C-alpha positions as a LaTeX table, in Angstrom:
\begin{tabular}{lrrr}
\hline
Residue & $x$ (\AA) & $y$ (\AA) & $z$ (\AA) \\
\hline
Met1 & 5.33 & 16.12 & 11.94 \\
Ser2 & 8.16 & 14.30 & 9.74 \\
Leu3 & 8.34 & 10.81 & 9.09 \\
Leu4 & 11.89 & 10.50 & 10.82 \\
Ser5 & 10.87 & 12.41 & 13.98 \\
Arg6 & 9.04 & 9.23 & 15.07 \\
Ile7 & 11.81 & 6.96 & 14.91 \\
Ala8 & 12.72 & 7.53 & 18.55 \\
Ala9 & 10.29 & 5.45 & 20.01 \\
Pro10 & 10.12 & 2.17 & 22.70 \\
Thr11 & 11.34 & $-0.90$ & 21.18 \\
Ala12 & 9.62 & $-3.59$ & 19.38 \\
Arg13 & 10.00 & $-6.66$ & 21.12 \\
His14 & 8.83 & $-9.29$ & 18.66 \\
Asp15 & 11.40 & $-11.57$ & 16.65 \\
Val16 & 10.21 & $-10.41$ & 13.28 \\
Ala17 & 11.55 & $-6.93$ & 14.37 \\
Arg18 & 15.26 & $-8.23$ & 14.33 \\
Leu19 & 14.60 & $-10.31$ & 10.93 \\
Val20 & 13.15 & $-7.13$ & 9.37 \\
Ala21 & 16.50 & $-5.51$ & 10.30 \\
Ala22 & 18.83 & $-8.39$ & 9.09 \\
Leu23 & 17.07 & $-9.68$ & 6.17 \\
Leu24 & 16.63 & $-6.30$ & 4.82 \\
Ala25 & 20.14 & $-5.24$ & 5.56 \\
Glu26 & 21.50 & $-8.27$ & 3.32 \\
His27 & 19.02 & $-6.91$ & 0.18 \\
Pro28 & 20.31 & $-4.80$ & $-2.77$ \\
Gly29 & 19.34 & $-0.99$ & $-2.33$ \\
Val30 & 18.72 & $-1.67$ & 1.89 \\
Arg31 & 21.99 & $-1.13$ & 3.56 \\
Pro32 & 22.75 & 1.15 & 6.64 \\
Glu33 & 24.01 & 4.28 & 6.11 \\
Gly34 & 28.16 & 4.68 & 6.84 \\
Pro35 & 31.29 & 3.78 & 4.94 \\
Glu36 & 31.60 & 0.42 & 2.83 \\
Pro37 & 34.38 & $-2.13$ & 3.70 \\
Glu38 & 37.19 & $-1.95$ & 1.06 \\
Gly39 & 36.38 & $-4.27$ & $-1.76$ \\
Ser40 & 32.72 & $-5.04$ & $-0.75$ \\
Lys41 & 30.86 & $-4.01$ & $-4.19$ \\
Pro42 & 31.39 & $-6.51$ & $-6.76$ \\
Pro43 & 33.02 & $-5.52$ & $-10.33$ \\
Gly44 & 31.36 & $-3.54$ & $-11.99$ \\
Ala45 & 28.30 & $-2.67$ & $-9.49$ \\
Arg46 & 26.41 & 0.92 & $-9.74$ \\
Pro47 & 27.96 & 3.42 & $-7.56$ \\
Glu48 & 25.58 & 4.59 & $-4.96$ \\
Gly49 & 25.46 & 7.84 & $-3.49$ \\
Pro50 & 23.47 & 8.71 & $-0.11$ \\
Ala51 & 20.21 & 9.34 & $-1.90$ \\
Arg52 & 20.48 & 5.30 & $-2.58$ \\
Arg53 & 20.99 & 4.08 & 0.67 \\
Ala54 & 18.50 & 3.14 & 3.29 \\
Ala55 & 18.05 & 5.35 & 6.20 \\
Leu56 & 18.33 & 2.74 & 8.75 \\
Pro57 & 20.00 & 3.98 & 12.14 \\
Thr58 & 23.39 & 2.52 & 12.56 \\
Gly59 & 24.43 & 0.32 & 15.79 \\
Pro60 & 24.87 & $-3.01$ & 16.64 \\
Thr61 & 24.26 & $-6.08$ & 13.89 \\
Gly62 & 23.34 & $-9.53$ & 13.78 \\
Leu63 & 20.21 & $-11.43$ & 14.25 \\
Gly64 & 20.85 & $-10.88$ & 18.01 \\
Thr65 & 21.00 & $-7.44$ & 17.99 \\
Ser66 & 19.54 & $-5.87$ & 15.35 \\
Ala67 & 16.09 & $-4.84$ & 16.90 \\
Ala68 & 18.16 & $-2.18$ & 18.33 \\
Arg69 & 17.69 & $-0.10$ & 14.90 \\
Ile70 & 13.97 & $-0.88$ & 14.77 \\
Thr71 & 11.83 & 0.98 & 16.47 \\
Val72 & 7.62 & 1.02 & 16.94 \\
Gly73 & 5.81 & 2.94 & 19.50 \\
Arg74 & 2.64 & 5.03 & 19.63 \\
Lys75 & 1.65 & 8.01 & 21.61 \\
Gly76 & 1.01 & 11.62 & 20.94 \\
Val77 & $-0.40$ & 12.75 & 17.63 \\
Glu78 & 1.47 & 11.82 & 14.47 \\
Gly79 & $-0.99$ & 13.84 & 12.27 \\
Pro80 & $-3.95$ & 16.05 & 11.52 \\
Gly81 & $-5.62$ & 14.83 & 14.11 \\
Val82 & $-4.32$ & 11.30 & 14.34 \\
Pro83 & $-2.35$ & 9.04 & 17.31 \\
Glu84 & 0.51 & 7.99 & 16.87 \\
Leu85 & 0.38 & 4.44 & 15.73 \\
Tyr86 & 1.49 & 1.57 & 16.90 \\
Cys87 & 3.74 & 0.92 & 13.49 \\
Pro88 & 7.47 & 0.49 & 12.46 \\
Pro89 & 9.60 & 3.26 & 10.88 \\
Ala90 & 10.01 & 4.03 & 7.13 \\
Leu91 & 13.23 & 1.81 & 6.38 \\
Arg92 & 14.27 & 4.21 & 4.07 \\
Asp93 & 13.89 & 8.30 & 2.64 \\
Asp94 & 15.60 & 8.75 & $-0.70$ \\
Pro95 & 13.84 & 11.87 & $-2.08$ \\
Ala96 & 15.90 & 11.88 & $-5.19$ \\
Leu97 & 14.42 & 8.04 & $-6.07$ \\
Ala98 & 10.62 & 8.99 & $-5.31$ \\
Glu99 & 11.15 & 12.14 & $-7.72$ \\
Glu100 & 11.87 & 9.91 & $-10.63$ \\
Val101 & 9.81 & 7.48 & $-9.75$ \\
Asn102 & 6.71 & 10.40 & $-9.44$ \\
Ala103 & 7.76 & 12.13 & $-12.93$ \\
Arg104 & 7.78 & 9.03 & $-14.94$ \\
Leu105 & 4.59 & 7.96 & $-13.22$ \\
Leu106 & 3.19 & 11.43 & $-14.11$ \\
Ala107 & 4.38 & 11.22 & $-17.53$ \\
Trp108 & 2.52 & 7.55 & $-18.07$ \\
Ala109 & $-0.68$ & 8.96 & $-16.54$ \\
Glu110 & $-0.53$ & 12.12 & $-19.03$ \\
Glu111 & $-0.11$ & 10.13 & $-21.94$ \\
Ile112 & $-3.16$ & 7.80 & $-21.45$ \\
Gly113 & $-5.18$ & 10.50 & $-20.13$ \\
Leu114 & $-5.78$ & 9.09 & $-16.34$ \\
Tyr115 & $-6.98$ & 11.95 & $-14.62$ \\
Ala116 & $-6.76$ & 14.89 & $-17.64$ \\
Gly117 & $-7.09$ & 17.92 & $-16.14$ \\
Arg118 & $-5.89$ & 16.63 & $-12.58$ \\
Leu119 & $-2.08$ & 15.68 & $-12.80$ \\
Asp120 & $-1.80$ & 18.43 & $-10.23$ \\
Arg121 & $-3.75$ & 16.44 & $-7.33$ \\
Val122 & $-1.88$ & 13.45 & $-8.76$ \\
Arg123 & 1.46 & 15.06 & $-8.82$ \\
Ala124 & 1.10 & 16.55 & $-5.28$ \\
Ala125 & $-0.37$ & 12.98 & $-3.90$ \\
Asp126 & 3.53 & 12.17 & $-4.46$ \\
Phe127 & 2.56 & 8.14 & $-5.36$ \\
Gly128 & 6.58 & 7.82 & $-6.51$ \\
Arg129 & 7.24 & 8.78 & $-2.68$ \\
Leu130 & 4.61 & 6.24 & $-1.64$ \\
Met131 & 6.83 & 3.50 & $-3.79$ \\
Met132 & 10.04 & 4.58 & $-2.59$ \\
Leu133 & 9.20 & 4.08 & 0.94 \\
Ala134 & 7.29 & 0.74 & 0.67 \\
His135 & 9.34 & $-1.22$ & $-1.11$ \\
Pro136 & 12.67 & $-0.33$ & $-0.05$ \\
Asp137 & 14.28 & $-3.50$ & $-0.60$ \\
Thr138 & 14.71 & $-2.03$ & $-4.37$ \\
Asp139 & 16.24 & 0.86 & $-5.73$ \\
Asp140 & 15.11 & 0.60 & $-9.47$ \\
Pro141 & 13.13 & 2.77 & $-10.73$ \\
Asp142 & 11.42 & 0.85 & $-12.97$ \\
Arg143 & 10.44 & $-2.16$ & $-10.71$ \\
Leu144 & 8.73 & 0.67 & $-8.29$ \\
Leu145 & 7.03 & 2.48 & $-11.49$ \\
Ala146 & 5.70 & $-1.12$ & $-12.59$ \\
Ala147 & 3.78 & $-0.95$ & $-8.79$ \\
Gly148 & 3.19 & 2.45 & $-8.94$ \\
Lys149 & 1.29 & 2.18 & $-12.07$ \\
Cys150 & $-0.54$ & $-0.96$ & $-10.66$ \\
Ala151 & $-1.41$ & 0.99 & $-7.95$ \\
Leu152 & $-2.24$ & 4.44 & $-9.12$ \\
Ala153 & $-4.66$ & 2.52 & $-11.46$ \\
Glu154 & $-6.36$ & 0.85 & $-8.33$ \\
Trp155 & $-6.92$ & 4.13 & $-7.42$ \\
Ala156 & $-8.62$ & 6.10 & $-10.16$ \\
Thr157 & $-10.44$ & 2.40 & $-10.33$ \\
Asp158 & $-11.65$ & 3.65 & $-6.89$ \\
Asp159 & $-12.36$ & 7.71 & $-8.42$ \\
Tyr160 & $-13.63$ & 7.01 & $-11.38$ \\
Tyr161 & $-16.27$ & 4.48 & $-10.71$ \\
Cys162 & $-16.62$ & 4.85 & $-6.73$ \\
Asp163 & $-16.11$ & 7.53 & $-5.31$ \\
Asp164 & $-15.88$ & 10.99 & $-7.52$ \\
Glu165 & $-19.33$ & 11.97 & $-9.55$ \\
Ser166 & $-17.45$ & 14.86 & $-11.40$ \\
Met167 & $-15.51$ & 12.59 & $-12.91$ \\
Gly168 & $-18.48$ & 9.84 & $-13.52$ \\
Ser169 & $-18.76$ & 7.61 & $-10.60$ \\
Ala170 & $-22.58$ & 6.27 & $-10.23$ \\
Pro171 & $-23.86$ & 3.56 & $-7.73$ \\
Ala172 & $-26.13$ & 1.97 & $-10.92$ \\
Leu173 & $-23.08$ & 1.61 & $-13.37$ \\
Leu174 & $-20.39$ & 0.58 & $-10.73$ \\
Gly175 & $-21.16$ & $-3.21$ & $-11.17$ \\
Ala176 & $-21.24$ & $-2.83$ & $-14.73$ \\
His177 & $-17.98$ & $-0.52$ & $-14.85$ \\
Leu178 & $-16.08$ & $-3.14$ & $-12.45$ \\
Gly179 & $-16.84$ & $-6.41$ & $-14.70$ \\
Ile180 & $-15.51$ & $-4.62$ & $-17.75$ \\
Ala181 & $-12.61$ & $-2.95$ & $-15.47$ \\
Tyr182 & $-11.24$ & $-6.30$ & $-15.00$ \\
Ala183 & $-11.47$ & $-7.69$ & $-18.22$ \\
Ala184 & $-8.59$ & $-5.80$ & $-18.88$ \\
Ile185 & $-6.62$ & $-7.28$ & $-16.56$ \\
Asp186 & $-7.80$ & $-10.91$ & $-17.05$ \\
Pro187 & $-8.20$ & $-10.53$ & $-20.70$ \\
Ala188 & $-11.95$ & $-11.36$ & $-22.16$ \\
His189 & $-11.89$ & $-13.87$ & $-25.07$ \\
Pro190 & $-15.09$ & $-13.77$ & $-26.98$ \\
Pro191 & $-15.49$ & $-15.02$ & $-30.60$ \\
Leu192 & $-13.17$ & $-13.25$ & $-33.03$ \\
Arg193 & $-16.54$ & $-11.23$ & $-34.74$ \\
Tyr194 & $-16.40$ & $-9.36$ & $-30.94$ \\
Val195 & $-12.37$ & $-8.55$ & $-30.30$ \\
Pro196 & $-12.79$ & $-5.50$ & $-31.97$ \\
Ala197 & $-15.92$ & $-4.14$ & $-29.46$ \\
Val198 & $-13.63$ & $-5.47$ & $-26.67$ \\
Glu199 & $-10.85$ & $-4.02$ & $-27.86$ \\
Gln200 & $-12.70$ & $-0.54$ & $-28.51$ \\
Ala201 & $-14.31$ & $-1.01$ & $-24.79$ \\
Met202 & $-10.72$ & $-1.30$ & $-23.41$ \\
Gln203 & $-9.14$ & 2.45 & $-25.05$ \\
Asp204 & $-12.02$ & 4.34 & $-24.60$ \\
Asp205 & $-11.65$ & 4.16 & $-20.82$ \\
Pro206 & $-8.49$ & 5.47 & $-19.35$ \\
Val207 & $-9.11$ & 3.41 & $-16.20$ \\
Arg208 & $-9.11$ & 0.42 & $-18.43$ \\
Thr209 & $-6.10$ & 1.51 & $-20.29$ \\
Ala210 & $-4.11$ & 1.99 & $-16.72$ \\
Leu211 & $-5.25$ & $-1.50$ & $-15.76$ \\
Arg212 & $-4.07$ & $-2.95$ & $-18.75$ \\
Ser213 & $-0.58$ & $-0.85$ & $-19.23$ \\
Gly214 & $-0.10$ & $-1.18$ & $-15.36$ \\
Phe215 & $-0.32$ & $-5.41$ & $-15.63$ \\
Ala216 & 1.95 & $-5.39$ & $-18.97$ \\
His217 & 4.53 & $-3.26$ & $-17.01$ \\
Met218 & 4.61 & $-5.53$ & $-13.77$ \\
Ala219 & 4.61 & $-8.94$ & $-16.41$ \\
Arg220 & 8.14 & $-7.82$ & $-16.86$ \\
Tyr221 & 9.39 & $-8.22$ & $-13.80$ \\
Ala222 & 6.88 & $-11.31$ & $-12.22$ \\
Asp223 & 5.85 & $-14.99$ & $-13.19$ \\
Ser224 & 2.80 & $-16.34$ & $-14.03$ \\
Ser225 & 2.09 & $-17.16$ & $-10.83$ \\
Gln226 & 2.53 & $-13.93$ & $-9.12$ \\
Leu227 & 0.64 & $-12.40$ & $-11.96$ \\
Ala228 & $-1.83$ & $-14.54$ & $-11.21$ \\
Arg229 & $-1.95$ & $-14.15$ & $-7.81$ \\
Leu230 & $-2.40$ & $-9.67$ & $-8.62$ \\
Ser231 & $-5.06$ & $-10.73$ & $-10.75$ \\
His232 & $-7.13$ & $-12.72$ & $-7.99$ \\
Glu233 & $-6.32$ & $-9.66$ & $-5.29$ \\
Val234 & $-7.17$ & $-6.74$ & $-7.96$ \\
Ala235 & $-10.78$ & $-9.32$ & $-8.24$ \\
Val236 & $-11.31$ & $-9.11$ & $-4.52$ \\
Leu237 & $-10.75$ & $-5.79$ & $-4.51$ \\
Phe238 & $-13.31$ & $-4.89$ & $-6.77$ \\
Val239 & $-15.46$ & $-7.19$ & $-4.73$ \\
Gly240 & $-15.20$ & $-4.77$ & $-1.89$ \\
Tyr241 & $-15.79$ & $-1.28$ & $-4.03$ \\
Gly242 & $-19.10$ & $-3.45$ & $-5.13$ \\
Gln243 & $-20.27$ & $-3.86$ & $-1.48$ \\
Glu244 & $-19.11$ & 0.10 & $-0.44$ \\
Gly245 & $-21.44$ & 0.82 & $-3.43$ \\
Ser246 & $-24.57$ & $-0.92$ & $-2.24$ \\
Trp247 & $-24.02$ & 0.85 & 0.90 \\
Arg248 & $-24.45$ & 4.16 & $-0.68$ \\
Ser249 & $-27.26$ & 2.75 & $-2.75$ \\
Gln250 & $-29.04$ & 1.93 & 0.14 \\
Gly251 & $-28.21$ & 5.04 & 2.37 \\
Arg252 & $-26.99$ & 2.72 & 5.08 \\
Met253 & $-24.09$ & 2.82 & 7.54 \\
Pro254 & $-22.91$ & $-0.60$ & 8.24 \\
Ala255 & $-22.05$ & $-2.40$ & 11.14 \\
Val256 & $-17.89$ & $-2.30$ & 12.59 \\
Trp257 & $-17.83$ & $-6.13$ & 12.15 \\
Glu258 & $-19.22$ & $-6.12$ & 8.83 \\
Tyr259 & $-17.01$ & $-2.38$ & 7.59 \\
Leu260 & $-13.94$ & $-4.34$ & 9.25 \\
Ala261 & $-14.55$ & $-7.79$ & 7.26 \\
His262 & $-15.03$ & $-5.32$ & 4.57 \\
Arg263 & $-11.81$ & $-3.33$ & 4.87 \\
Gln264 & $-10.31$ & $-6.87$ & 4.44 \\
Ile265 & $-10.80$ & $-6.89$ & 0.89 \\
Asn266 & $-11.56$ & $-3.34$ & 0.05 \\
Ser267 & $-7.78$ & $-2.57$ & 0.85 \\
Phe268 & $-4.11$ & $-2.85$ & 0.28 \\
Val269 & $-3.73$ & $-6.28$ & 0.02 \\
Pro270 & $-3.28$ & $-5.92$ & $-4.12$ \\
Cys271 & 0.01 & $-3.26$ & $-3.02$ \\
Val272 & 1.22 & $-5.63$ & $-0.53$ \\
Ala273 & 1.28 & $-8.42$ & $-3.09$ \\
Met274 & 3.54 & $-6.76$ & $-5.28$ \\
Thr275 & 6.13 & $-7.36$ & $-2.78$ \\
Asp276 & 8.19 & $-10.27$ & $-4.12$ \\
Met277 & 7.76 & $-8.93$ & $-7.37$ \\
Val278 & 9.29 & $-5.58$ & $-6.84$ \\
Gly279 & 11.67 & $-7.16$ & $-4.45$ \\
Gly280 & 12.71 & $-9.14$ & $-7.43$ \\
Tyr281 & 12.22 & $-12.91$ & $-5.93$ \\
Val282 & 9.33 & $-15.42$ & $-6.27$ \\
Leu283 & 7.63 & $-16.40$ & $-3.30$ \\
Pro284 & 5.99 & $-19.78$ & $-4.08$ \\
Ala285 & 2.55 & $-20.00$ & $-4.57$ \\
Ala286 & 1.64 & $-22.91$ & $-2.27$ \\
Glu287 & 3.06 & $-20.56$ & 0.53 \\
Tyr288 & 1.43 & $-17.46$ & $-0.10$ \\
Ala289 & $-2.01$ & $-19.10$ & $-0.99$ \\
Asp290 & $-1.08$ & $-20.65$ & 3.17 \\
Pro291 & $-4.20$ & $-20.12$ & 5.73 \\
Arg292 & $-1.59$ & $-18.55$ & 8.01 \\
Val293 & 0.22 & $-16.45$ & 5.77 \\
Arg294 & $-3.01$ & $-15.09$ & 4.10 \\
Arg295 & $-4.46$ & $-14.39$ & 7.53 \\
Ala296 & $-0.91$ & $-12.65$ & 8.51 \\
Val297 & $-1.12$ & $-10.46$ & 5.13 \\
Thr298 & $-4.61$ & $-9.60$ & 5.39 \\
Met299 & $-4.02$ & $-8.23$ & 8.82 \\
Ala300 & $-1.53$ & $-6.27$ & 8.06 \\
Ser301 & $-3.27$ & $-4.94$ & 4.65 \\
Thr302 & $-6.68$ & $-3.84$ & 6.86 \\
Ala303 & $-4.08$ & $-2.02$ & 9.38 \\
Ala304 & $-2.58$ & $-0.27$ & 6.61 \\
Thr305 & $-5.91$ & 0.45 & 5.22 \\
Leu306 & $-7.01$ & 2.25 & 8.56 \\
Val307 & $-3.80$ & 4.19 & 8.36 \\
Asn308 & $-5.54$ & 5.33 & 4.85 \\
Asp309 & $-9.16$ & 5.31 & 6.74 \\
Leu310 & $-7.62$ & 7.56 & 9.93 \\
Tyr311 & $-5.61$ & 10.00 & 7.57 \\
Ser312 & $-8.32$ & 10.90 & 4.73 \\
Met313 & $-10.94$ & 11.03 & 7.78 \\
Ala314 & $-11.03$ & 15.15 & 7.99 \\
Lys315 & $-10.85$ & 15.53 & 4.31 \\
Glu316 & $-14.16$ & 13.19 & 4.37 \\
His317 & $-15.22$ & 15.21 & 6.88 \\
Arg318 & $-15.53$ & 18.38 & 4.93 \\
Ser319 & $-17.63$ & 16.28 & 1.84 \\
Asp320 & $-21.12$ & 16.48 & 1.69 \\
Ser321 & $-21.82$ & 13.03 & 0.39 \\
Val322 & $-21.56$ & 9.77 & 2.67 \\
Glu323 & $-18.09$ & 8.83 & 3.41 \\
Phe324 & $-17.06$ & 5.31 & 5.38 \\
Asn325 & $-14.57$ & 4.94 & 7.09 \\
Leu326 & $-13.83$ & 3.05 & 10.83 \\
Pro327 & $-14.10$ & 6.25 & 13.06 \\
Thr328 & $-17.11$ & 7.50 & 11.20 \\
Val329 & $-18.83$ & 4.07 & 10.99 \\
Ile330 & $-17.90$ & 3.61 & 14.94 \\
Ala331 & $-18.78$ & 6.78 & 15.89 \\
Ala332 & $-22.82$ & 6.03 & 14.79 \\
Glu333 & $-22.17$ & 2.43 & 16.22 \\
Glu334 & $-21.04$ & 3.31 & 19.44 \\
Arg335 & $-22.54$ & 6.72 & 19.46 \\
Cys336 & $-18.85$ & 7.92 & 20.64 \\
Thr337 & $-17.20$ & 11.48 & 19.70 \\
Pro338 & $-15.32$ & 11.70 & 16.94 \\
Arg339 & $-12.07$ & 11.78 & 19.13 \\
Glu340 & $-13.31$ & 8.85 & 20.63 \\
Ala341 & $-13.73$ & 7.06 & 17.60 \\
Val342 & $-10.26$ & 8.08 & 16.15 \\
Glu343 & $-9.09$ & 6.67 & 19.42 \\
Arg344 & $-10.69$ & 2.86 & 19.29 \\
Ser345 & $-9.80$ & 3.19 & 15.50 \\
Ala346 & $-6.28$ & 3.31 & 16.19 \\
Ala347 & $-6.53$ & 0.52 & 19.20 \\
Ile348 & $-8.11$ & $-1.51$ & 16.20 \\
His349 & $-4.91$ & $-0.59$ & 14.16 \\
Asp350 & $-2.60$ & $-1.13$ & 16.68 \\
Glu351 & $-3.84$ & $-5.18$ & 17.70 \\
Leu352 & $-3.91$ & $-5.54$ & 14.32 \\
Val353 & $-0.15$ & $-4.56$ & 13.62 \\
Arg354 & 1.00 & $-6.35$ & 16.88 \\
Thr355 & $-1.08$ & $-9.87$ & 15.96 \\
Phe356 & 1.05 & $-9.35$ & 12.59 \\
Glu357 & 4.16 & $-8.91$ & 14.72 \\
Thr358 & 3.75 & $-12.11$ & 16.26 \\
Glu359 & 2.54 & $-14.42$ & 13.82 \\
Ala360 & 4.88 & $-13.42$ & 10.82 \\
Ala361 & 7.99 & $-13.72$ & 13.38 \\
Ala362 & 6.16 & $-17.50$ & 14.10 \\
Leu363 & 5.72 & $-17.79$ & 10.25 \\
Ala364 & 9.11 & $-16.72$ & 9.68 \\
Val365 & 10.86 & $-19.46$ & 11.76 \\
Thr366 & 9.32 & $-22.27$ & 9.72 \\
Gly367 & 9.04 & $-21.20$ & 6.35 \\
Ser368 & 11.22 & $-20.49$ & 3.18 \\
Pro369 & 13.57 & $-17.79$ & 2.61 \\
Gln370 & 11.56 & $-15.95$ & 0.19 \\
Leu371 & 8.83 & $-16.10$ & 3.34 \\
Arg372 & 11.09 & $-14.65$ & 5.62 \\
Arg373 & 12.07 & $-12.05$ & 3.07 \\
Phe374 & 7.91 & $-11.64$ & 2.17 \\
Leu375 & 7.30 & $-11.02$ & 5.63 \\
Ala376 & 9.97 & $-8.52$ & 6.30 \\
Gly377 & 8.95 & $-6.70$ & 3.23 \\
Val378 & 5.24 & $-6.61$ & 4.33 \\
Trp379 & 6.32 & $-5.19$ & 7.56 \\
Ala380 & 8.66 & $-2.55$ & 5.67 \\
Trp381 & 5.67 & $-1.53$ & 3.71 \\
Leu382 & 3.23 & $-1.00$ & 6.73 \\
Gly383 & 6.09 & 1.55 & 7.45 \\
Gly384 & 6.69 & 3.42 & 4.60 \\
Asn385 & 2.81 & 3.32 & 4.54 \\
Arg386 & 2.01 & 5.11 & 7.30 \\
Ala387 & 4.88 & 7.73 & 6.76 \\
Trp388 & 3.81 & 8.45 & 2.68 \\
His389 & 0.35 & 9.09 & 4.67 \\
Ser390 & 1.51 & 11.31 & 7.10 \\
Gly391 & 3.52 & 13.80 & 4.67 \\
Ser392 & 0.88 & 13.49 & 1.55 \\
Pro393 & $-0.93$ & 16.77 & 0.97 \\
Arg394 & $-3.61$ & 14.52 & $-0.20$ \\
Tyr395 & $-4.26$ & 14.05 & 3.31 \\
Thr396 & $-2.21$ & 16.75 & 5.40 \\
Ser397 & $-4.14$ & 19.37 & 4.17 \\
Ala398 & $-7.63$ & 18.71 & 5.54 \\
Ser399 & $-8.76$ & 20.03 & 8.71 \\
Thr400 & $-8.92$ & 18.30 & 12.43 \\
Pro401 & $-11.84$ & 16.55 & 13.63 \\
Ser402 & $-13.18$ & 17.45 & 16.65 \\
\hline
\end{tabular}
């Protein structure tokens, strides 16, 4: 189903929907379609064609009326067996920008040897499109490429070390692999005689090369506090990878509560944490660390990751190995049918999104302008993430669970 076909749904009722429409409409790269007023562009501004504009519906403007331009809903079916989810639509669809970012990302992966012999799968997944959809407040392909490199490196860490035995993953090696991989983003500083060995280890593994290269690229746009934030979130992600590895080693299915706690750390938080870096502003470290902000961001990121669970479940259902996703865990614990487990998983997703929506609105009222923009960016990330999952061959080529 086309991502644009889901825009005509019931209007979101909370203030964050109006904030998102108003805030993002003011940022470069995210403007309503339609002619611009005479003289609205500053001298020397780069001309923009339709491919560079956000696909925001036209209509009333201003904080009191923008909710008419943001829609959220949940009814029907939106993918291979996935119920339609309570989630905003993507705020733009710029295929030309997505293609440009994807081409650059593939060229980088080929250069460093990442997914060697399997780049056709990476090309089909179209991670450049994910970056375009999830970060609508910039149309700079290099900024989107920096985020794409970091994201693809994190995905590769999962594939190479955790999930895919054909790529060398093994539970017994997981901790050792992740420990060395972290040194690619938070460099080790051994005595001088051991520096060549560490450097050789970084160069010998495409995942470590990808992590180091991705962070170096993002460093062009992020300050030290933002890079420290990203390093921390990736470290937490690696803890989540290790947790899943322990389940595999034990042959154990986690409880639902345990799995949901796991999905808070093994999630899209590192990708969401780059929102201000890609957008070209800095969310103060104290605000990002505020427990209320942390709660909102992690709930949104968990919801985004449950979208991944729902869309990947059919592909994983065909796998011979034990896979962990929320529907599978719910079906095992609650002894319900796969279809019932999917519906219950969708309900959990929707609750998380609605809670984020409410709490982000409250935070935006008292927070800094940067926090308001960041929360708007997280909301946009949710919509772009869902739109990408619903259209990526990485997920839609799978069969529907019964």
